[in-house]
N, C-alpha and C positions, 0 to 999 in steps of 0.2 A: 441408498441413493446418495450420490455425492453432491456437493455444493460447488458451484463455480463463482468466482469472484472476478468482477470486471472493474478494474480501477480506471478512473477517468478524471478529467479536470472540468470544472465548470466555474463561471464567474461568481456564482452565489448559490445558496441552498435552494432558492425558488427554481432556478434553472435545473439544478441537479434532480429536484423532485419530479420534474416533468419527463421522467423516463417513460417512453411509450410502452404501455401495458402489453400490446400485441407482439412486441419484438422479442425474439429469443436472443440470448447473449451473443451467439455467434453472428447475429445479424447487425449488432451494434458496431458500426465501423468507427465511431468516435466523433465524426463531424457533427452529428446532431446533438452530441453531448459536449462539444467544444474542444475535444482533444482526441488524438489517436490514443486509445486506451491500451490497457494491458490485461490479459486474462491470466489467472493463476488459480491454483487450488489452495493457496496460502491465505489464511484468515487475516483480515485487516488488523486485528488485535495482535497477531503474531508479528506482522510487519512492524507495527508500532513498537512492540517490545524489543525486536531485533535492533532497531535503530537506537532507541533510547537507552537500552542496557549496553549494547556493544559499542556505540559511538559516543553517546552523551554521558555514559557512566551512571545513569540513574538506576537505582535499585528496582527490581521487577515490581515490587508492591507499590511503587510510586508512579507507575505508568498511568497516565490519565485515561479515563474511559472515552470511547468513541461517541460521537453525537449522532443520534438517530434523526435522519432528515424526513424519511417517509417510510411507513410500514404498510404494505399492501399484502393481501392474501397470497399473491404469487411472487413477491420480491420485497426487498428492503433496500434502502439507500442509506449509507452511513457516511459521515464526514470524518476524515482523519485530521487530527490537529496539525495544521500545516507548519506552524512555528517549531514544533518539536519532532515531527516525523519526516517531512520531506526537505525542509530548509537545511538541516544539518548535513544532508548528503551532498549538497552542491559544493560546499567548501572543503571537503576532505580529499586527501590524496590516496594514492595506492596503498601506502602502508596502513592507513587507518581502516580502509576497506578490508584489507587482509587481517588486521588485528580483530576487527569486529566479527568477521567470519569465524576466526579461531575461537574467540570468546563464546560466541553463540553455539559452536559445535561442542563445547565442553559441558553444556547444560545436560543434566542427568539422562534425559530421554533421547539424546542425540547419539549418532553413531560415529563420531570422531572425524578423521580426515575427509572421508567422502562427503559428509555433511558440511564440513568447512568449505569444500570446493563449491558445493551447490549454493551455500549461503553467499559465498564470494560472488558467484555469477549473478545471483538474485540481487545483491546490493548494487552491482554495476547496472543492472536493468533499472533499478529504482533510482539510481543516480541520474541516468539518462532521462527517466520520467520526470524527476524533480526539475531538471533543466528545462524541459518542454513546458511544464506547468508554469515555472517562473517567467519564461519568455512570453507566454500567453496571458499572464496576470491572473491565472486561475488557482483555485483551491482544490485539494485532493478529495475525491469521493470514491466510494466503493458500492457497486451494485451487487447485491447478494441474491443469487438466483439458484433455486434447487434444480 
């Protein structure tokens, strides 16, 4: 069974924790969570590691843990550290996105150029998401749903 991750923005942890139990991820449009969210199969800790290692140059073992907001039998909500994960994406240019994608594609379990392109595309999606979060004054959260 796969896990789906729904990234969304909320003004605070209390709002993020009120994810409707009855809603399936594909029914969450984002408005009730404060932002048009993003669905992906990429774990939030992987996203944090990609940004922090590839863009901020932080060693992988220094990537901070995610904050658990709510744990329910059917889902969990975690908070991504906004200052270190989404904020750096707003200020970088095309070269930095490309360099980060290349760096991440060289990690031993990655497949090289194909992975670099996929990471490049993903970082651009995250860059757009970061801008939307900033404009709304929201923090980044992730709904983890089996």
